[in-house]
N, C-alpha and C positions, 0 to 999 in steps of 0.2 A: 579250349577249356574256357568253359563261360566264369566270368567272376562274378564271386559271392558278394551277392548284397551287404551294405553296412545295414547295421541293427539301427534302427531308430530309435534314439537313447535320452532319457530325460533333457540332458545337454541341446538335444539336434532339436526337440521339439521348443524348447526356449529361444533358440535361435530365429526359427520360425516365426512363434511367435512376434518376437520383435522385430522380424525382418517384415511380414507382410500388415502388422501396426501401423508400423514405421511411414512403408510405402503408403498407408493408404489414410493417414490425416497428414501426411509433408508437409502441405502446403498450407494446409490450413495453421498447425504447429508452428512454420514457417512466420507466418502472418502475425500472433498472438506474441511470439518471442520477438520480435522484430519490432513491433510495437508497446512492448510491455518493457523493452532496451529503452527504447527511446524515450518514455514517459521516465522514467526510476531519476532524471536529474529534471525533470521539467519545470518546479521552484528556482531553480538556480537560472534555468535557460530566459524561462520568462523576466525574473528579474534583473537579468543582463542587458535585456531588449527595453527594456523599460525603461523611462525616465523619472528619475530618483526626485523623491517632494521633500525638498531643503527645507529642514527645519534649520533653526538657531539658538539655540536657549537661551534666556532671558532671566531677568531676573524672577518675574512671577506668573507664575499657572492660572490659565482659566478654568474656573470649574467642569467638571463633568457636567452638571446638569446647562450650565450657561453653553458648553459646546453644541451639548444634545439638543436646544431652545435654538441655534442657528442652524441645525441641520433638520428639524421640523419641516420646515415649510419645504424639502424635498420629499418628503413623506415620511412613513412611521417607521421610525427608531428602535432597533431589535435588540442591538448589540454594541457592545464597545471592547477593543482590544488596549492594553494601557503597556505598551511596554517596558522593559529597565532602564533604557536608555535614553536621554536626554536630548539627542538630535534625532529620534525617532518618531515620525506622528502614530498621533492615535488612529487605529482602524474601527468605523463605525460602519455599522450595515444596516441599511435602509432600505427598506419593502419602497420601489417610489409607487408599486401600482398592487393593488391587492392577488394580481394574478399571480404576483412573484415570488416563489417560492424558497429561496433564499435570500434574496435581495440582491443590492449592489454595495460596495464595499467603496467607504469615503475616505480620502487620507486627510486628517485636520490636522494643522498647526496648534497645537497645546497652548502656544504662549497667546498665538493671534487670533486666532476664531477661523483664519483661512482655510480653504477645502475645494480639495477637486475630485470629481471620480474615477474611478479606476475602468477607464473605456478601453474596450474592449478591442485587440488589433489583431494583424494576419497570425501572429504566432499565437495566440489564442483560439481563433480558430484552428489553426493544425494541429496546437495537440490534443483540442475534442476530439478532432476526428479520429487521432492516433488512439483516442480512450474507446469510442465507439469503432472503430475496427477490435481492438483488446477484448474489446467485453462482448463484443455481438457482429464484429464481422461486417460493420457497417450497412446489415440487415435489421429487417423490422426486431425490436427486443423481444416477442413472443420468440421468432422464431430462430434467431442470432443464438439469444444467452444459450439454449440446451446442444448445440449448434458446439457454442465454446466449451461446455461445459463435457461434454462426451469426449472432445477432443484433450481435455484435461483429464482425465481419465486415462485414454489412451497413454497417456505423456507419463504418468504414475507407473502404469504397468512394464511402459517402456524403461524408464528410469529402473525400476527395480530387475527387471533382465538386461538393463544392458549390465548391471552391475555382477549380476549371476554370470555371464556371459566374459564380464574384465578377467573374474577369477582363474588361474588354468587347471588345467586337469589334473594336473600333478601338484598337488601343492606345497612345493619346495620356493623356498626363497631365492633360486636363480630362474626359477619360471615367475616370479612376482615381480623382479628388479623391471623387465620390461613393459609392465604396463605402467609405468608410473615415469615414463620420461620418453620424450618424442625424437626419434629419431633420425635429425633433420641431414644427415648425412647420405641416408639412403634412398632408391628411387621416388617421385614423386607419389606410388601410390602405398608405398608403406608409410610414407609421411599421414598420405591422407586416415589410412587406417588409424596411426597414433591420433589424431589430433582426433576423434573423434572417438574414438576409447579411452587416452588417457584423461582428455581435457573432460569428456562427459564423467570421468569417475571424481576428477575434483570437483566439478561442479556439480554434482548430483545431491547432497547433503539440500543446498540452498532450492534446488528447483526442486525438491519432495518439499521442503518447506512451503514454496511458493503455491503451486500445486493443490496440495491436501488444503492450503487455507484459500487460494482462490476458488474451491469449488462452493463455499462460502455464499459465493454472491450467486453463484450457476442456476441450485439446485434448494428448494426449501426443505425438500424431504432430507439432504445433508445437511443440513447447519439444523433441524432438529433432532440427526441424530447425533452429532456433534453435541448440540448442549446438550443431552442424556446424557453420553459418555462424558465428560466433562464436571459436568454436576452442577453449570453457570449455562445462563442464557447467553448464546453468542448475538453479538447485536442488539442486547438489550436495553444499552439507554441510546437506542437511536431517537433521536424527538426530545432528548434531554432528559431520558426516562420519566417517572413516574410524577402525573402531574398534582401539587400539593393547592391550596387554596388558602390564602392569608387566613391568620385567625385574631387580627387586627381588631380593637375592640373599639365598639362607636365612639368612644371619647380622647383614641389616642391617635395621633397624628402622622404619617408615614414620617421616620428619617431623611435627610441630606442624603446625597448619594455618599457625598466625604464619609460620614459615619458609618454606611452601609464599607466603604472599603476601608477603615482601621479596624475595623471587625474582619475583616479576610485577613487581613494582616496581623493580627491578634490570635487569629485563629488558626495560620498557617507566615509561620513568622520567617521563612528562607526566603528570600530574592525571588523572582521570578515573574517573568510576564502573565500577567491577567485577562482572562473574557469574562467581561461580566454580562451576562441576559439580563435584560431590564424583563419585568411582570409585562406578561402581553396584556391585563386587561390591568383594571380595578382593584380585584378580589386576587392577582396573582403571587409569585412570588420572587425573589432573584434565583438567578441559575449564576453558580462560578467555576472556572477552572482557574488552580494556579498551579504552575509549571516552577519547577525546580532548578534554577540557571547552573547549580552545581552535583545537580540529581547523576545517574549513571545513564541516563537515558534522556530524548530533549523529546519524547512525545511523553510522557508519563505526567499525569497531574495530579493532583486532589483536588475534592468535590467538595461546594458544600451549598445549602438551599438556604437563603437569608429571609426572611418572613419583613415585612415594608417596617417593622420596630427593630432592623438588626438582628432580633434571635435569630437562633440557630435552627433551623428544621430538620435538616439531616447535615452529615458530614461523612467523607468519604477519605482517609487517608490512602494513598494507594500500596504503600509499603505494609500497611494493617490486612490488607485483603489477604482471604488463601490463594495459594497456586491457581488453583481451577477459576478462580477468576480473574487473576491475574493474565493467565492464557487469555480467556475470552475476550478481554477489553484491548489484548493487545495484537488480536486478528489482523485487522488493517496495517498496520506499521510491522507488524512478519512479514504480512504478504507482500508492502512496497518495500520494503527494507530502511523504510526509515526508523528501524529500530536504535540503532546507533547513531544516528544523524551520517555525517558524512563518509563514516568509516563505512559501516552497515552500505551504506548507499553505493558505494566504489565497489565492492565484492556484488552484492545486488547485479551491477550494470557489463561487470566482466562476466560474472554465470548467465544474465539474459544472453550476452551476447555469442557464448560457450552456445547455451539453448539455441537459439536463430540459425548458427551454423551447424548444428546435428542433422538437423533433414536433409542437408546439403552432403557433408562426405557419409552420412549414409547411403544413399542411392547414389554416387559412384561408387563406394562401396559394392553395392546391390549390382548395380552395371559393369563392374571390372569382373564378378563372378559370374555374370551370364556370360560375357567372350568366352572366359576360361573353358564355362559347359560344351561351347559353343565349339570352341577349337580339338577338345580332346573328343567329343563324336564325331568331327572332320578326321582327325587322326585314325578312327574309330573302323 
């Protein structure tokens, strides 16, 4: 008697899609997820290896104008970060040459005017390599970016198909229970299966958030579609948003930076660090971001544009924005896990670590299935 062929069901189709897409993209996804895991705590690791610039609080602060003046011999001063603690140095951004896009960070003692440049070390080079691996697989950008983008789309399909396969064929509670835990007392093949199945389930929602937001960097078309769907432009504030020209009248003189800071604190009375971008030229305006130390998220800021006479040209309070604009403004922290500080970073680190393991455990499951099939054929 010949055995009847099993029906090719929808679940079988999903299983095949999950299997072959996983096998095809496994190495790329492993590299992208591994580099993403390492990048999660980039700031914390860098600060651990770098020597602190010590500031001792004194009776009087130097003005921002004075500190800016001391740095102007290094290049064009474009921005200052004013912290809330008295023992944290100010951070000025200085373009030491016209070719520099972002400039060099200088740590400045706000009491003495002493400063030092943030010099690049081996740890900076390591994280830059990880960044390039994560975004472009260390290839040329026009080549690597779409490859990572396609792999990310595959990862989304794998995540969704994985959830479908996680559900048991018969939807009864006793059939669901094994999918919530790893049976460490079982043989290694079962443990490997549970590591893939169970850990994939728990991390799925975070991996989908990372993937859906990550595509905004890979494809301009996807970014435009996301902007249309959300009704607000993704990365709309890149470069500081729309450029404004000063309305200062000929008989008026620019006010001091101290007056500018007073205006900022009146408009935003909460305590928090201030990023103050100086006018790019004589007809420009000040751009301001102020963070709320006691806010729900450390990455959320309120924004101001101030004229040279301290008049408010535009004001954005994050809490008052519509939901769609809040989402587009938080694409980057949602992707990187910064949204709730150390708490969300820890969750993202664990989720990325699981994602790094999934191609490995998945391939092992596939190899074990191939071995089973070979044994069956031999017996026949």
